[in-house]
C-alpha positions, 0 to 999 in steps of 0.5 A: 268968277264964282263956282256955285253948288256945280255938280255933275252926275252921269248916268246909272254911276251912284256918285256924282262925278264932282260935287257941289263945288263952290269956289270965289275966284278973284278976278286977275288971279291964276288959281290951280286945280290939283288932286288925284287921277280920278277926283274930277278937277278937268270935269270941273274945269270944264263946267265953268266953259261948259265942254260938259253940262253942269247936272247942278249950280250956277257959273257967274263971270265978272257978275254974270250968270253964265250958266244959262248963256248960249255954250258957243257964246261962252267959250268965244268968251274963255280962253282954252288951251289943253295939253298936245296944244290942240292946234288943226293940223292943216291950218298955219300958225296964224289961221289957228291964231285968228279962229276965234276973232274970225268968228266973233267978226272981227275986221281982217285988218284987227285979227291980222294985228292979233295974230303978230302981237300974240306971236311977240307976246309967246316969244314966237317971231311973226316972220318967222313962224307965222305960215308954219304947220304945227308940225313944222313946231315943236313940242314946246313951240305948238304949247306956245301958240295953243297959249296964244291962239287961248287969248286972241281974242281977249278973254277974261278968263283962262282955262288951261288944263295939263298944258305943259304935261307932254312937254319935256321938263326943261321945255315944261319950265320955259313954258311955267316962266313963260306963262308967268311972265305973260301972267305978269302983263295980262293980268288974266283970271286964270284956272290951271288943272294940274298933277303936278303940286311943284308945277301948283306950287310955283305957278298959283297965287291960291291952290284948291287941293281936291278929293274926290269929287273934287271936295274941297281939302284946302284952298289957300295960297301956296305958302300956307299950304307948305306950312301949313297942310289943313291934314293928312291927305294935303300933307301928303300933296306937300310931301316931304322937303316942303322947306325946298319945295319953298325954293318954288316960291321964290323967283330969279328977278328976286335975287342978285343977278350977277354980271359975266364976260362975254364975247361973240360967235363974230368976235375975232379969236385973237380979242377972245383969248384977250379978253379970256386972259384979262378977264378974273374969271376963269372962263367967259361965255360964248353968244350966238349971233343973237346974243344968246348963250352958245358956249363956255370958254374956258383958257384951256379950250382957247389953247386947243381951239387952232384957229378955231371955235368950232370943236372948243368950250362946252356948250350951255346945255340950260338956262333961267329965265328971270321969272324961274324959280330958285328950285328952277335955277338950283336943279340947273347950277346942279346939273352943272359942273360950273357952279352957274346957270345963265339967265336969259331974256324974254327971246333967249338972249343974256342977261347976267348969271346966278351961281351956287352961293347966291343960291345958297345964301337964299336957301339958308335965309329961309331956312332960318326964316323957318327955325325963327318962326318954329321957335315963335309958334312954340313960344306962343305954345306955351305962352297958352298953356301958361296962361291956361293953368293959371287960368285953372288957378285961380278958378280953382 
């Protein structure tokens, strides 16, 4: 996709809201627009599907100039997900997801199969959710349905305008992980607007840091922006602790996920007690009937259980997926006194744990790599200065 000198001027405004934005976005790439409020990032996004008509400039998708295409037909070829999901409250989940496929004339059998496929893709059981209305869903579930609807007609391009901005931090982390997993499967071209630089680092293949009027301050990979911000404006977005922000570049799937002793709520109490007593660990993880993490159980908990697990153990407060960043995992570990966090699969099923030692080893390796890179850069600078000095002396 190419944006060529895309500009938006509003009547009676001295300055354009968006001034001559040009960028190339590769097929299958996730590009994040990040910048201060009012800089024009959402306006730029909405010009791509012409919810806002450009004053001038061109938009090309797969080499086709869509600037003069019927905007309604164009929007049916571009998925669009917004904050608070934008679901129609009078439609069921299935009807919301089926909206665009029905508009473009898909047969009913194909639409029904696609609704099932989309719900499964975003981790919602079709049998449980297809007939519900938006008001019967949590905020995170609504956002998942919103993403499913945006993807339903299999568009090559997906636009996302702060889609996770209205949910709580834990739900936002899980939705971000879900988007990363989906992108690994679908390879869509995604343009994503956020004001949260940490979210941009976590999600983006490349990040466009935008100034006022959507002037591009820097357009590069997250790692390049963290290690070499273009100027003070970009440095202000990076903020303090750039080395720790790089934890957003490494996923849980990149480190060792350890096994951990587990039991289920259906196991007899005596067998649970026996397993805990024979385990080298001081605790075991109790799984629910769907093998999702439920409670951490310690030896003393079972002694006090008196024939029931209802009051025993500590509820699992947080989990991470394989797509979560090491920063997500570190935050989860630090908020739990146990020094570990459970890792779950696509449907919340238990996979293993990541502990503090593993995370700290990764942090130390990252900091050591940064130190070595800084030393190497200093040596290169010294060599360059020495070379210039010798050249000047020889010239004299």
